[in-house]
C-alpha positions in Angstrom: -11.4 -33.9 0.2 -13.1 -31.6 -3.1 -12.3 -28.0 -2.7 -14.5 -25.5 -1.9 -15.5 -23.0 -4.6 -13.9 -19.3 -4.1 -18.0 -18.3 -3.6 -18.2 -21.0 -0.6 -15.0 -19.6 1.0 -16.2 -16.0 1.2 -17.3 -14.6 4.5 -18.6 -11.3 3.8 -22.4 -12.7 3.4 -24.2 -10.2 5.5 -25.6 -7.1 4.1 -25.8 -3.7 5.5 -28.9 -1.3 4.1 -29.4 2.2 6.0 -31.7 5.2 4.0 -29.7 7.5 3.2 -30.8 11.2 1.2 -29.9 11.6 -2.2 -26.6 14.2 -1.0 -25.8 11.4 1.8 -25.8 9.0 -1.1 -23.9 11.5 -3.5 -21.6 12.8 -0.7 -20.2 9.3 0.4 -20.0 7.8 -3.2 -17.5 10.6 -3.8 -15.5 10.5 -0.9 -15.4 6.6 -1.8 -14.0 7.7 -5.5 -12.2 10.7 -4.2 -10.6 7.9 -1.9 -9.7 5.1 -4.8 -12.0 2.5 -3.1 -15.0 0.9 -3.9 -17.6 2.1 -1.9 -17.6 -1.7 0.0 -14.0 -1.0 0.6 -14.0 2.5 1.5 -17.0 2.1 4.0 -15.0 -0.9 5.3 -11.7 1.2 5.7 -13.9 4.8 7.3 -15.6 2.8 9.4 -14.3 -0.6 10.7 -10.3 0.2 10.4 -9.9 -2.4 8.1 -7.8 -2.6 4.0 -9.5 -2.8 1.3 -10.0 -6.1 -0.6 -9.3 -4.9 -3.6 -6.6 -2.9 -4.4 -6.7 0.1 -6.6 -4.1 0.3 -10.7 -3.1 3.2 -8.2 -2.8 1.0 -5.5 -1.7 -2.1 -7.5 1.6 0.3 -9.6 2.4 1.9 -5.7 2.8 -1.9 -4.5 5.0 -3.2 -7.3 7.1 0.3 -7.3 7.9 -0.6 -3.4 8.7 -4.1 -4.6 10.8 -2.1 -6.7 12.6 -0.5 -3.9 13.4 -3.5 -2.2 15.5 -4.7 -5.2 17.3 -1.6 -5.3 17.9 -1.2 -1.1 19.1 -5.5 -1.7 21.6 -4.3 -4.7 22.4 -0.8 -2.7 23.7 -2.7 0.6 26.0 -5.2 -1.6 27.7 -1.8 -2.6 27.7 0.4 1.0 29.2 -2.7 1.8 32.0 -2.4 -0.6 32.3 1.5 0.2 32.6 0.8 4.0 35.9 -1.2 3.1 37.0 1.8 1.6 37.5 5.5 2.3 35.6 7.7 4.4 34.1 9.9 1.0 33.6 6.4 -0.1 31.2 5.5 2.7 29.5 9.1 3.2 28.0 8.8 -0.8 27.4 4.9 0.1 25.4 6.0 3.3 23.6 9.0 1.4 22.3 6.5 -1.3 20.5 4.6 0.8 19.6 7.4 3.0 18.1 8.5 -0.1 16.6 4.8 -0.8 15.0 4.3 2.7 13.3 8.2 2.3 11.5 6.8 -1.2 10.4 3.6 0.9 9.1 5.2 3.3 7.1 7.3 1.3 5.6 4.8 -1.0 4.6 2.6 2.7 3.2 6.2 3.4 1.3 6.1 -0.2 -0.3 2.7 -0.1 -1.5 3.4 3.4 1.1 1.0 5.5 1.7 1.7 9.1 4.6 2.8 10.2 
């Protein structure tokens, strides 16, 4: 069976058109720009509560950072396992490192807009 083209798979094929004053339009466009989203994605997120379709450059960078922190966290868990077999001082240091990484990860998830 032939694979459908990308345009044939699109589900968002309906238009919503409404009238606004020039000031309302500019205010809407300004809010969308400040949020880093396209006007369509800003509308979907603000009115429908959906996630944006197209990530901005900042969002892509934050998502990449979050993935890197996941890998770092995995390595730190291995280090913590080593510390857990050592002295109490080693254990405190390992747990402190893991706690700091988890805080950074949480901040990144908040910046990306993930539900926590």
